[in-house]
N, C-alpha and C positions, 0 to 999 in steps of 0.2 A: 504494500500500500504506500502511495506517495503522500507522506505526512506534510510535505510542503504545500499541498492543496488546502490544508486546514489552517486557518489563520487564528491568531490569539482571540480570545473571547468567543470562539466558535466551538461547537461540539459535534461529534459524529454519532449519529443514531442508526441502529440496525433496524431495517424495516421488517425483518423476519420473513422475507419473501425473495427467494432465489439469490440470497446473499447480497441484495441491494442495500446500500447505505446512503444516508443523506447528511449533508452538512447543514447545520442550523445555527443561527445566532439568537440565543435566548433574549437578547436585548431588543430584538426586532419582533418578529411574529412567527411562532412555530406552528406547524400544521396540526390540525385536529381531526376528530372523527369524521367531520363533514367531507374532507378531502378523500378519505379512504372510502367512504360510502359512494361518493360520486364516481371515483375511478372504477369501482366494482360494477355499479349500475351502467355506466357508459360502455364498459367493455363488452357487454352482451350484444351491442348493436354494431360493433366495429368489426368489419369483415376483413379477410385476408386481402392485402394490397391497399388498404385504406391509408389516406393521408390525413392526419389528425392535428388540430390546433387546440392548444389549451390557453385560453385567455385568462388574464390576471394570474399568471402561473406562480408568482411568489417564489418560493425556494425550489420550485420544480417538482414538488411531491407528486402531482398527478401524472406528468410525463414519465417519471420514474416508475410509478405503479403500473401505468398502461404498457410500458415496455415489457412487462412480465405477464400482465393479465390479458392483454388484447393481441389481436393479429395485425395491428397496424404496422405497415412497413416503415413509415416515417412519422415522427412526432415532433411538433414544434411548439414551444412555449413562448408567449410574449408577456413581458413584464416591463412596466413603465419606469420603475425605480432601478437605476443603473447598477447600484451596489448589490441589490438583491438578485438581479438578473445575472450578474457576474458570479455570485456565490452559487446560484443554481447551475450555471455552466460548469463550475468546478465539481459539483456533485456528479454531473453527467460524465465528465472526464474520469473521475475517481472510479466510476463503475464500468469504464471502458465501453460507454454507449455513445460515443461521439458520432459513429456512423449511422445511428438510428435517431438520436434526439439532438435538436438544436434549440438553444435558448436565444431569443431575440430581445434586445433592450429597445423598447419603443412603445408608442402610444397606440392602443388598439383602435382608437378612432381614426388613425392613419393607416390601418391595416390593408386597405385596398391598394394603397400606393406601395406597400411593402411586399404584398403577395400577389395582387391581381385578383380579378373577379373569378368566382367559381374554382377556387384553388384547393378546396378541402372537401373531403367526404364526411368528416366528423369534426365537430367542435365541442369542447367541454369548457365549463366555466364555473368556478366557485367564487362568486362575485362578492363585493362588499354588500352586506345585508341591509345596512341602515341608511336611510335617506339623509343627506347632508343637512345639518341644521346650523343656525346662527350661533349656537352656544359653544361650538368647538374652539378650543384655545390653541391647539397645536396641529395645524393642518398639514404639516410636513412629517409628522411622526409616522414611522412605518406601520405601527399597530393601528393607528387612527385611519390611515389610508386603506388598510386591509378591511376595516369594518364599515367605513362610511363611504357613500357615493360622492367623493370629492373630485377625483380625477376622471371618473366615468360613471354613467348612470345605467340603470337597468335598460332603458331604451337604447343607449349607445350599444350595449352588448348585443341586443336582439337585432337592431338595425344593421350593424356591421356583419353579424352572422348571416343575414339574408343576402348580403353581397358576396360573401366569401364561399358559401356553401354551393356545391353542385345541386342540381335538381334531385330531390328526395334525400339529400344529405341531412344528417342529424345534428341537432343542437341539444346537448344534455347539460342540465344545470341542477344545482342544489340551492335551495333558498328557504325563506321562512314562510309558513302558511299564510300569514297576513298579507303577503304580496302575491298570492296565487291569482287573484282576479286581474291584477296589473300584468302579470306574466302572460296569462292567456290572451288578454286583449292586445297586448303588444305583439305577441307572436302572430296572431291573426292579421294584425295591421300590416306586418311585414312578410306575409305569406309563408309563415312557418306554422304548420298545423300541429297542435298538441296531439301526441300519439300515445304516450305512456305517462302515468302519474303514480307515485307511491308516497304514502305518508309515513314518516319516521317518528315513532313514539319512544320516550325514555323508558316507559313501563307499559304493560298492557292496560293498566288502570289510569294512565295519564293521557292527556290530549297530545296531539302531534306537535313537535317543536321544529321539525324540518320537513321539507318536501323534496322529492326527486322528480324531475319532469324532463321529458324528451319530446322534441318536436321535429317534424320533417319539412324541409323547404319544398313548397309546392305539393305537399302530401294531401291525400284525400281526408275529408273529415271522418274521424273515428278515434275516440279516445278510450284507451284501455286502462282500467284502474287495477294496479297490482295489489296483492295482499299487503297489509301493513307490516312494517319492519319494526321490531321491538329491540332496543339497544340492550336492555336488561330484562331477564325473565323474573327476577326477584331482586330485592335490594342488594346492590353490589355484586350481583351474579349475572354475568353477561349471557345473552341468549345464544343458542346454538348457531344461529345464522351469523351473528356478529363474530363468534369464534371462527366460523368458516371464512368469513370475509378477511379477517386478520391472519388467517393461516395458522391458527393455534391448534 
């Protein structure tokens, strides 16, 4: 292992998946369960030969997971924060995945100029969940940018996806249930037809706290509701499906 790829104040985490490791800086924003769930959900629709883009890629967790879980030939991640994109690329190099994954430092709103129209068969995105408000004090903090729609909005993500996707190409996202109406309305506005939806609950007795949703560009209207996903089957006891997703 090339230790020179890991900088001071960074840590190396084992994803427990095919030997893949990821470099993270705990002073910024480390990945959570949502990224793992999104990669697993999206992988089911990624066919052999697919070209995949991960928007708001952060430390590159989703491209790294998809390199093992999916049949995608090529995976690209785009991240607007230069220092975080550089760290993500070092994780790619650390895992000898440079021939399969490329991390781009850039603004997803300019993605058409970077990649061209109809460049991707699949797009994934774990976006900022919270709408930007006037009370934010540090709008350049990496954790704030990861959580709030400061540098891009939900509409930006869906609009740009409609430009980049091939006909019938898939956009797969994870988000909060309270934004579901917005997501469906925006998808249809930009000709991305919602096709799959799954609610994620912390426990069987609790309401959903996340949603997984996938739409197809120029797809026919027909939405399938997948069975609910429970993170825990009892207090502090992970469900069997979560253990499978994590490879435990």
